[in-house]
C-alpha positions as CSV (number, residue, x, y, z in Angstrom):
1,M,-63.7,105.4,99.6
2,M,-66.7,105.7,97.4
3,I,-69.9,103.7,97.6
4,W,-72.9,103.4,95.6
5,T,-76.0,101.3,96.1
6,W,-79.1,100.4,94.2
7,T,-81.8,98.9,96.6
8,S,-85.1,97.3,96.7
9,P,-87.4,96.0,99.5
10,A,-88.8,93.2,97.4
11,A,-85.5,92.0,96.0
12,S,-84.3,88.4,96.9
13,A,-80.7,87.5,97.8
14,Q,-80.0,86.7,94.1
15,T,-80.0,89.8,91.7
16,T,-81.5,89.6,88.1
17,A,-81.4,91.7,85.3
18,D,-84.8,93.2,86.5
19,E,-83.6,93.7,89.9
20,P,-80.9,96.4,89.8
21,L,-79.3,95.8,93.5
22,L,-75.9,96.7,93.5
23,L,-73.3,98.2,95.9
24,I,-69.6,99.0,94.6
25,R,-66.8,99.9,96.9
26,M,-63.2,100.0,96.5
27,P,-61.1,97.7,98.7
28,Y,-60.8,99.3,102.6
29,E,-59.0,96.8,104.9
30,P,-55.7,95.6,104.0
31,P,-55.0,93.2,101.5
32,L,-53.8,89.4,101.8
33,A,-50.1,89.1,102.4
34,N,-49.5,87.2,99.3
35,P,-51.5,86.5,96.0
36,P,-54.3,83.9,96.1
37,T,-54.4,81.1,94.3
38,D,-57.3,80.3,91.8
39,T,-58.9,77.8,94.4
40,D,-58.6,80.5,97.0
41,I,-60.5,82.9,94.8
42,T,-63.6,80.6,93.8
43,R,-64.1,79.6,97.6
44,F,-63.9,83.2,98.4
45,V,-66.6,83.8,95.8
46,A,-68.5,80.9,96.7
47,E,-68.6,81.8,100.2
48,R,-69.7,85.1,99.7
49,G,-71.9,84.8,97.1
50,A,-74.8,85.9,99.0
51,Y,-73.5,89.4,99.4
52,L,-70.6,89.4,96.2
53,H,-71.7,90.7,92.6
54,M,-68.3,89.2,91.2
55,T,-67.3,85.9,89.5
56,P,-64.3,83.8,90.2
57,Q,-63.2,85.3,86.3
58,D,-63.4,88.9,87.5
59,L,-61.1,88.1,90.0
60,I,-58.7,85.7,88.5
61,R,-57.7,88.4,85.4
62,D,-56.8,90.6,88.3
63,M,-54.7,89.3,91.0
64,N,-53.9,92.6,92.5
65,L,-57.7,93.2,93.0
66,A,-58.1,89.6,94.0
67,R,-55.4,90.0,96.6
68,E,-57.4,93.4,98.3
69,T,-60.9,91.9,97.7
70,L,-60.3,88.5,99.2
71,G,-58.8,90.8,102.1
72,Q,-62.3,91.7,102.9
73,R,-64.4,91.1,105.7
74,R,-65.8,94.3,107.3
75,I,-68.3,94.6,104.4
76,F,-69.5,91.4,104.2
77,D,-70.9,91.4,108.3
78,E,-72.3,94.9,107.3
79,L,-74.6,93.7,104.2
80,A,-75.7,90.5,106.7
81,Q,-76.6,93.2,109.4
82,F,-78.3,95.6,107.2
83,Q,-80.4,92.6,105.6
84,T,-81.4,91.3,108.6
85,Q,-82.5,94.7,109.8
86,H,-84.2,96.5,107.1
87,K,-85.1,93.3,104.5
88,I,-83.0,94.7,101.8
89,F,-80.8,93.1,100.0
90,A,-77.4,94.3,98.7
91,K,-74.4,93.0,96.7
92,V,-70.8,94.4,96.6
93,K,-68.6,94.8,93.6
94,F,-65.2,95.6,94.5
95,I,-63.2,98.3,92.1
96,T,-60.0,99.9,91.9
97,W,-59.6,103.7,92.7
98,G,-58.8,103.7,89.1
99,D,-62.1,102.6,88.1
100,A,-64.0,104.7,90.6
101,L,-64.8,107.6,88.4
102,R,-65.6,105.9,85.3
103,Y,-67.9,103.4,86.8
104,F,-69.5,106.0,88.7
105,A,-70.0,108.5,85.9
106,D,-71.5,105.7,83.5
107,Y,-73.6,104.1,86.3
108,V,-75.1,107.5,87.5
109,S,-75.7,108.4,84.1
110,D,-77.7,105.5,82.5
111,P,-81.2,106.8,82.0
112,S,-82.3,102.9,81.7
113,N,-80.8,101.8,85.2
114,P,-80.2,104.6,87.5
115,P,-79.0,104.2,91.0
116,V,-81.8,105.1,93.6
117,V,-79.0,106.3,96.4
118,A,-75.5,107.3,95.1
119,Q,-72.9,107.6,97.8
120,L,-69.6,109.0,97.3
121,S,-66.8,111.4,98.5
122,D,-67.7,114.9,99.0
123,T,-64.5,116.0,97.5
124,W,-65.7,114.7,93.9
125,A,-69.6,116.0,95.0
126,A,-69.1,119.8,93.0
127,Y,-67.6,117.5,89.9
128,F,-70.5,115.4,89.4
129,R,-73.3,118.3,90.5
130,S,-71.4,120.0,87.0
131,L,-72.0,117.0,85.1
132,G,-75.8,116.9,86.4
133,V,-76.1,113.5,87.6
134,A,-76.3,114.6,91.2
135,P,-80.0,116.6,91.1
136,Y,-80.3,115.9,94.8
137,E,-77.6,115.6,97.6
138,Q,-77.6,115.2,101.3
139,R,-74.2,115.4,103.4
140,Y,-73.4,113.4,106.1
141,S,-70.0,112.9,106.7
142,W,-66.7,114.9,106.2
143,D,-63.3,114.4,104.9
144,V,-61.0,114.7,108.1
145,R,-57.5,114.6,108.7
146,V,-55.8,114.2,111.9
147,L,-52.6,116.3,113.2
148,W,-50.4,113.9,115.5
149,Y,-47.7,115.8,117.3
150,W,-44.7,115.2,119.8
151,K,-46.2,116.5,122.9
152,D,-42.3,117.8,124.3
153,L,-42.4,119.8,121.2
154,V,-45.6,121.2,120.7
155,N,-48.7,121.9,123.3
156,L,-52.2,122.0,123.0
157,E,-52.3,126.4,122.5
158,D,-49.9,126.2,119.7
159,I,-52.5,124.2,117.4
160,T,-55.5,126.4,118.4
161,D,-55.6,128.9,115.8
162,G,-53.4,130.1,112.5
163,D,-51.3,132.7,114.6
164,H,-50.4,130.1,117.1
165,F,-49.6,127.4,114.7
166,L,-47.6,130.0,113.0
167,T,-45.9,131.2,115.8
168,A,-44.8,127.3,116.8
169,C,-43.5,126.5,113.4
170,H,-41.3,129.4,113.3
171,R,-39.9,128.5,116.9
172,L,-39.3,125.0,115.4
173,H,-37.6,126.0,112.5
174,K,-35.5,128.5,114.4
175,S,-34.4,126.1,117.4
176,P,-35.2,122.6,115.6
177,S,-34.5,119.7,117.5
178,A,-31.9,116.8,116.3
179,G,-33.0,115.6,113.1
180,L,-35.8,117.9,112.5
181,I,-36.6,117.9,108.9
182,A,-39.6,120.7,109.4
183,P,-41.9,121.5,111.9
184,C,-44.7,120.1,110.2
185,A,-45.3,117.6,106.9
186,I,-48.1,116.8,104.6
187,P,-47.7,113.8,102.5
188,T,-47.9,114.3,98.6
189,A,-47.2,111.4,97.0
190,P,-49.2,110.6,93.9
191,G,-52.2,108.9,94.8
192,R,-55.9,108.8,96.1
193,D,-55.2,110.4,99.4
194,L,-53.2,113.4,97.8
195,L,-56.4,115.4,96.9
196,Y,-58.0,114.9,100.4
197,D,-54.2,115.7,102.1
198,L,-54.5,119.4,100.1
199,S,-58.2,120.1,99.6
200,I,-59.0,119.7,103.6
201,W,-57.2,122.9,103.7
202,L,-59.6,124.6,101.3
203,Y,-62.7,123.1,103.0
204,N,-61.8,125.4,106.2
205,A,-60.8,128.3,104.2
206,G,-61.6,131.3,107.0
207,L,-62.3,129.4,110.1
208,P,-60.8,130.8,113.2
209,E,-59.9,127.9,114.6
210,L,-57.5,125.1,113.7
211,I,-59.0,122.2,115.3
212,S,-62.4,121.4,117.1
213,T,-62.5,121.1,120.8
214,D,-66.2,119.7,120.9
215,N,-64.9,115.8,120.6
216,K,-67.0,115.1,117.9
217,F,-63.9,113.6,116.0
218,G,-63.1,116.8,114.4
219,L,-66.1,117.7,112.5
220,M,-66.3,121.2,112.4
221,P,-69.1,123.5,110.7
222,W,-69.0,122.8,106.6
223,Q,-68.0,125.4,104.3
224,E,-68.1,124.5,100.6
225,A,-64.6,124.5,98.9
226,K,-64.4,127.8,96.9
227,F,-61.5,127.1,94.1
228,A,-62.2,130.4,92.7
229,G,-62.4,133.1,95.4
230,A,-61.0,135.0,98.4
231,E,-60.9,132.1,100.7
232,A,-59.4,129.9,98.3
233,E,-56.7,132.5,97.7
234,R,-56.7,133.2,101.6
235,A,-56.0,129.4,102.3
236,T,-53.5,128.9,99.3
237,R,-51.3,132.0,100.4
238,Y,-51.3,130.7,103.8
239,L,-50.1,126.9,103.2
240,S,-47.6,128.6,100.4
241,N,-46.1,130.8,102.8
242,L,-45.7,127.8,105.2
243,V,-44.0,125.8,102.7
244,R,-41.9,128.3,101.2
245,H,-40.5,129.2,104.7
246,G,-39.6,125.6,105.6
247,Y,-42.3,125.3,108.0
248,V,-44.4,122.8,106.2
249,D,-42.6,120.0,104.3
250,L,-44.5,118.3,101.7
251,P,-42.8,115.0,101.0
252,E,-43.6,112.8,98.0
253,K,-44.1,109.8,100.3
254,P,-47.3,107.8,101.0
255,Q,-49.0,108.1,104.4
256,T,-47.4,105.2,105.9
257,E,-44.0,106.5,105.3
258,V,-44.4,109.6,106.2
259,A,-46.0,108.2,109.4
260,E,-42.8,106.5,110.1
261,D,-40.7,109.5,109.5
262,F,-42.7,111.4,112.2
263,L,-42.4,108.4,114.7
264,A,-38.4,108.8,113.7
265,R,-39.0,112.8,115.1
266,K,-38.3,114.0,111.8
267,Y,-41.0,116.2,112.2
268,A,-43.0,117.6,115.3
269,M,-46.4,117.5,113.6
270,V,-47.5,115.5,110.7
271,M,-51.0,115.6,109.1
272,L,-52.6,112.0,108.1
273,G,-55.9,110.8,107.0
274,A,-58.3,109.5,110.0
275,G,-57.6,106.1,109.2
276,R,-54.4,106.1,110.6
277,C,-55.6,106.4,114.5
278,D,-55.7,102.6,114.2
279,A,-51.9,102.8,114.2
280,R,-52.5,103.8,117.6
281,K,-53.2,99.7,118.2
282,R,-49.7,99.0,116.6
283,G,-47.7,101.2,119.4
284,W,-47.9,104.6,118.1
285,A,-48.3,106.1,121.6
286,R,-44.8,104.3,122.9
287,G,-41.9,106.3,123.3
288,S,-40.5,108.2,126.1
289,N,-42.6,111.5,126.0
290,G,-45.3,110.0,123.6
291,T,-47.6,111.1,120.6
292,F,-50.9,112.8,121.1
293,N,-53.3,112.5,118.3
294,R,-55.6,115.5,117.6
295,R,-58.4,115.3,115.6
296,C,-58.3,118.2,113.8
297,R,-59.3,120.0,110.3
298,P,-56.7,122.9,109.7
299,A,-57.7,126.3,109.5
300,L,-56.9,127.9,106.4
301,A,-56.8,131.4,107.2
302,P,-53.7,133.4,107.0
303,A,-52.5,134.2,110.8
304,R,-54.1,137.6,111.8
305,R,-50.6,139.5,111.5
306,P,-48.5,141.0,108.5
307,P,-47.8,138.3,105.7
308,L,-44.9,136.2,106.3
309,K,-41.5,137.8,106.0
310,A,-38.1,135.9,105.3
311,D,-35.9,135.5,108.3
């Protein structure tokens, strides 16, 4: 998700041309089950007018965006709370993922009305830094991926570092359980998750542990991704070896479908976004053996042993 805000302590709830208050955000909560009517859209905009920087026409001409936007609730509660606590007014404008980079580059580069604060995914930080539109930055969050695994197939020691992970994958590949496609899977369907699913390996290039055990939702010490250098080469080789030897599958499916394959025991482990943890509320932990989620970011260092060789 990408968010950026303009704020002014003296502003009123209604923004004007000389009050550059705006918060832009991609829809995050689930969309409506069915497309809304024009009446639904008009009512929604009227009810959320104090916090919404959009017109009914903005949504009526893009019904897919309207369906997603009308499903949003949490952001408006957050804005109301923020306004009460800080006396700062901000409005939200929802955009599609395809428009995200264009909007950000245009707004941040506008010399007549630049934002005071801009929030963006750390995956894209280097890109905007290279454009010269991010002169100062402060990290406050990380991209996180969660490793789910079947407890009867994998134990905690198996995922503590690259050596143990490789050994576990080799064991599962050599003696697979019924219906197992591969020991581990990383979804690769084209979409906004793809870059995060793969870049997370690069972010941890050189870290000795596969997971964090400090109970801080898997956030490990930050290392800036280096796509040209020893860390990136080492990380890429390690992941490539896992794939080449059949230890990691890269299905061209979205995270939701790969999650279902995991629940069908087609994979012993699966790497998904942190938001998928909410699926536990819908029964992810059910089953005779249960599942166990480990908040993690995979280590990229190749195992401390000779390179993989074909069996």
